[in-house]
C-alpha positions as CSV (number, residue, x, y, z in Angstrom):
1,M,-10.9,67.5,-7.8
2,K,-8.2,68.6,-5.4
3,Y,-10.0,67.3,-2.3
4,K,-10.4,63.8,-3.8
5,K,-6.7,63.8,-4.7
6,M,-5.7,64.7,-1.2
7,L,-8.0,62.0,0.2
8,S,-6.4,59.4,-2.1
9,V,-3.0,60.4,-0.9
10,L,-4.0,60.0,2.7
11,V,-5.6,56.7,2.3
12,F,-2.8,55.3,0.2
13,G,-0.2,56.6,2.6
14,L,-2.0,54.8,5.5
15,A,-1.9,51.6,3.6
16,I,1.9,51.6,3.4
17,L,2.7,52.9,6.8
18,A,3.3,50.5,9.6
19,F,1.6,52.5,12.2
20,C,0.9,49.5,14.6
21,P,3.2,48.3,17.4
22,R,4.4,44.8,16.6
23,A,5.0,42.5,19.5
24,S,8.1,40.4,19.0
25,S,7.5,36.7,19.5
26,E,9.6,34.7,21.8
27,D,11.9,32.0,20.5
28,K,10.6,29.3,22.9
29,V,8.2,26.7,21.6
30,V,4.8,26.9,23.2
31,P,3.3,23.4,23.7
32,S,-0.4,22.6,22.9
33,Q,-1.9,20.4,25.6
34,W,-3.8,17.2,24.6
35,T,-7.5,17.0,25.4
36,P,-9.3,13.7,25.2
37,T,-12.7,15.3,24.9
38,P,-13.9,18.3,22.8
39,L,-14.0,21.7,24.5
40,K,-17.2,23.7,24.9
41,I,-16.7,26.9,23.0
42,D,-18.6,29.5,25.1
43,G,-16.2,32.4,25.7
44,L,-15.3,31.2,29.2
45,N,-12.2,29.6,30.4
46,D,-13.7,26.9,32.6
47,D,-12.4,24.1,30.3
48,W,-8.9,25.6,30.7
49,E,-8.7,25.3,34.4
50,G,-5.3,23.7,35.4
51,Q,-3.7,24.6,32.0
52,T,-0.5,26.6,32.0
53,L,-1.1,29.7,29.9
54,N,1.5,31.8,28.1
55,S,1.9,35.6,28.5
56,Q,2.5,38.3,25.9
57,K,3.4,40.7,28.6
58,N,3.8,43.9,26.6
59,L,0.1,43.5,25.5
60,D,-1.3,42.2,28.8
61,V,-2.5,39.1,27.0
62,D,-2.5,35.5,28.2
63,Y,-3.0,32.7,25.7
64,G,-3.0,28.9,25.4
65,F,-3.6,26.0,23.0
66,M,-5.1,22.5,23.3
67,N,-5.9,20.0,20.6
68,D,-7.5,16.6,20.0
69,P,-7.1,14.6,16.8
70,Q,-9.5,16.8,14.8
71,N,-9.4,20.3,16.2
72,L,-7.1,23.0,17.6
73,Y,-8.5,25.0,20.5
74,V,-7.2,28.5,21.3
75,L,-7.8,30.7,24.3
76,V,-6.9,34.4,24.4
77,I,-7.5,36.5,27.5
78,F,-7.2,40.3,27.4
79,K,-6.3,41.6,30.9
80,N,-6.2,45.3,29.9
81,P,-9.0,46.7,27.8
82,R,-6.8,49.4,26.2
83,Y,-5.3,46.7,24.0
84,L,-8.6,45.6,22.6
85,S,-8.6,48.6,20.3
86,S,-11.3,48.3,17.6
87,I,-11.5,44.5,17.8
88,N,-15.3,44.7,17.8
89,L,-15.1,46.3,14.3
90,T,-12.2,44.4,12.8
91,G,-12.5,41.0,14.7
92,M,-9.5,38.7,15.3
93,T,-7.4,37.2,12.5
94,I,-5.4,34.1,13.4
95,W,-2.6,33.4,10.9
96,F,-1.2,29.9,10.4
97,N,2.1,28.9,8.7
98,S,4.7,26.2,8.7
99,E,7.3,26.0,11.4
100,D,9.8,28.2,9.5
101,S,7.5,31.0,8.2
102,K,5.6,33.9,9.7
103,K,4.1,35.2,6.5
104,K,0.5,36.3,6.6
105,D,-0.7,34.1,3.7
106,Y,-3.1,31.7,5.4
107,G,-5.5,32.5,8.1
108,L,-9.0,32.7,9.6
109,R,-10.8,36.0,10.4
110,F,-13.3,35.9,13.2
111,V,-15.9,38.7,13.5
112,S,-19.0,39.1,15.7
113,R,-21.8,41.6,15.1
114,L,-25.4,42.3,16.2
115,I,-28.0,41.4,13.5
116,S,-31.8,41.4,13.3
117,A,-33.9,38.2,13.4
118,D,-34.6,38.4,9.7
119,Q,-30.9,39.0,8.9
120,Y,-30.2,35.9,11.0
121,I,-32.7,33.8,9.1
122,A,-31.3,35.0,5.7
123,L,-27.8,34.1,6.8
124,L,-28.9,30.6,7.9
125,E,-30.6,30.0,4.6
126,E,-27.5,31.2,2.7
127,K,-25.2,29.0,4.6
128,A,-27.2,25.9,5.6
129,G,-30.2,25.8,3.4
130,T,-34.0,26.1,3.9
131,V,-35.2,27.2,7.3
132,S,-38.7,26.0,8.2
133,E,-41.5,28.3,9.1
134,A,-41.5,27.0,12.7
135,Q,-37.8,27.7,13.0
136,K,-38.3,31.2,11.6
137,A,-41.1,31.9,14.2
138,Q,-38.8,30.7,17.0
139,I,-36.0,32.9,15.8
140,R,-38.2,35.9,15.6
141,T,-39.1,35.7,19.3
142,N,-35.8,37.6,19.8
143,P,-35.4,40.8,17.9
144,R,-31.6,40.8,17.7
145,Y,-28.8,38.2,17.8
146,M,-25.0,38.2,18.2
147,Y,-23.8,36.6,15.1
148,F,-20.3,35.0,15.1
149,D,-18.9,34.8,11.6
150,H,-15.7,33.6,10.1
151,E,-13.9,33.4,6.8
152,G,-10.8,31.7,5.5
153,I,-7.9,33.7,4.0
154,N,-5.5,32.4,1.3
155,K,-3.5,35.3,-0.2
156,K,-2.0,33.0,-2.7
157,S,-5.3,32.0,-4.2
158,E,-7.8,34.0,-6.3
159,D,-10.7,32.4,-4.4
160,A,-10.6,34.6,-1.3
161,P,-12.2,35.0,1.1
162,I,-13.0,31.3,1.7
163,H,-16.5,30.5,3.1
164,F,-17.0,26.9,4.3
165,S,-20.2,25.0,3.9
166,E,-22.4,24.9,7.0
167,A,-24.6,22.1,5.9
168,Q,-25.7,19.6,8.5
169,G,-22.8,17.4,9.6
170,Q,-20.1,19.9,8.6
171,V,-17.7,20.9,11.4
172,I,-16.7,24.5,10.9
173,P,-14.5,27.0,12.8
174,M,-16.2,28.5,15.8
175,F,-15.5,31.2,18.4
176,R,-17.2,33.0,21.2
177,H,-16.2,35.8,23.5
178,G,-17.2,36.9,26.9
179,T,-16.1,38.8,30.1
180,Q,-15.0,37.4,33.4
181,E,-13.5,39.3,36.3
182,K,-12.9,42.4,34.1
183,R,-11.1,40.3,31.5
184,A,-12.2,39.8,27.9
185,I,-12.0,36.1,26.9
186,Y,-11.9,34.9,23.3
187,E,-12.2,31.1,22.7
188,F,-11.7,29.4,19.3
189,M,-12.2,26.0,17.8
190,I,-10.4,25.4,14.5
191,P,-10.7,22.1,12.6
192,F,-7.5,20.8,11.1
193,Q,-9.4,19.8,8.0
194,K,-10.5,23.4,7.4
195,L,-6.9,24.6,7.7
196,A,-6.0,22.0,5.1
197,E,-8.7,23.4,2.8
198,I,-7.3,26.9,3.2
199,G,-3.7,25.9,2.4
200,A,-2.2,22.4,2.3
201,E,1.2,24.1,3.0
202,I,0.2,24.8,6.6
203,G,0.6,21.2,7.6
204,A,-1.6,21.4,10.7
205,E,-2.0,18.0,12.4
206,P,-1.1,16.5,15.8
207,G,2.6,16.4,16.5
208,K,3.5,19.2,14.0
209,T,5.0,22.6,14.9
210,L,3.3,25.7,13.5
211,Q,3.8,29.4,13.5
212,I,0.5,31.0,14.8
213,G,0.0,34.7,14.6
214,F,-2.7,36.9,16.2
215,E,-3.8,40.2,14.8
216,W,-6.6,42.6,15.9
217,G,-7.7,46.1,16.1
218,G,-6.7,48.9,13.8
219,A,-8.9,50.9,11.5
220,T,-11.3,49.8,8.9
221,K,-11.4,51.3,5.4
222,K,-14.4,53.4,6.4
223,M,-12.7,54.7,9.5
224,K,-9.6,55.7,7.4
225,E,-11.8,57.5,4.8
226,A,-13.8,59.3,7.5
227,A,-10.6,60.4,9.3
228,A,-9.1,61.6,5.9
229,A,-12.3,63.5,5.1
230,Q,-12.3,65.2,8.5
231,I,-8.6,66.2,8.3
232,G,-9.1,67.5,4.8
233,A,-12.1,69.6,5.9
234,E,-10.2,71.0,8.9
235,Q,-7.2,72.0,6.7
236,A,-9.5,73.6,4.1
237,R,-11.1,75.7,6.9
238,A,-7.6,76.7,8.2
239,R,-6.5,77.9,4.8
240,P,-5.7,81.6,4.9
241,E,-8.4,83.9,3.5
242,G,-7.7,84.6,-0.2
243,A,-5.7,81.5,-0.8
244,T,-6.6,79.8,-4.0
245,G,-5.3,76.3,-3.1
246,D,-3.4,76.1,-6.3
247,L,-0.3,74.4,-4.7
248,T,2.1,72.3,-6.6
249,E,1.9,68.5,-6.4
250,E,5.1,68.4,-4.4
251,R,3.8,70.9,-1.8
252,D,0.4,69.2,-1.8
253,Y,2.1,65.8,-1.0
254,V,4.3,67.2,1.7
255,D,1.5,69.1,3.5
256,M,-1.2,66.4,3.2
257,G,0.9,63.3,2.9
258,G,3.1,64.3,5.9
259,E,1.2,66.4,8.4
260,G,-2.1,64.9,7.3
261,L,-0.9,61.3,7.7
262,A,0.6,62.1,11.1
263,A,-2.6,63.6,12.3
264,M,-4.5,60.5,11.1
265,R,-2.2,58.2,12.8
266,R,-2.9,59.9,16.1
267,R,-6.7,59.7,15.7
268,L,-7.1,56.1,14.5
269,P,-7.1,53.1,16.8
270,K,-3.9,51.0,16.9
271,Q,-3.5,47.5,15.5
272,Y,-1.8,44.8,17.5
273,S,-0.2,41.5,16.7
274,F,2.1,38.8,18.0
275,W,3.3,35.3,16.9
276,A,3.8,32.1,18.8
277,T,5.7,28.9,17.8
278,V,3.3,26.1,18.7
279,K,4.0,22.4,19.1
280,L,0.7,20.5,18.6
281,A,0.2,17.6,21.0
282,Q,-0.1,13.9,20.0
283,N,-2.4,11.3,21.6
284,Q,-1.1,10.6,25.1
């Protein structure tokens, strides 16, 4: 069917177009500060008072790093809401690589979403085992919950995404977000051991230097398909009366793959990213 063919061209074209602005990373090495005590991950920046933050000025983003022997802590502050884009849909992906590489092979994707009490119970049982009836009753006292989820990414492995065990005693990646003085604050805790499980090549441990990339926003697959369907419907309505639509493949590709893709790019939210060269702190 001709419409399905045009939809496929649009979606495929979007996949290969680099329609997001890429913020160039600075050459300087960003130091992670040593913390003798674990930070509280609550989506606030209270634990970061007195720490010198770094700025990605073209995105109005401040960010910083701290670490202890077991964990890396990351703070990202959005000072301008326009750069949040569709982060609520796509979440934040943090990429990790060795000092001399910025490839997006290894990372963690963090996503939050509202779920019902029963969905929360089902997720707890899937990840951590049996939930008692008393616990279920307590959970059901609230109808909805903000659920903070994560998954590991290893593009060199067939076992992707990677889901870590949340059994009792297991330390897993965590994140929270909140607002403070009209700023959006994202706070993360990433165990070095979990990064090693994603990819031993990362080499994340105190004293090492890493490339760390941040990526957020953009359009989900459903958003791209919806935009493609809307543009296709608009172009079909705009076709001159009496036209049969029997265009050649070349004309079809030029009209839909060119003008259609340009229209879609204007409608979809942008994706943003930047990299930082980070020197992890050692025990001081």
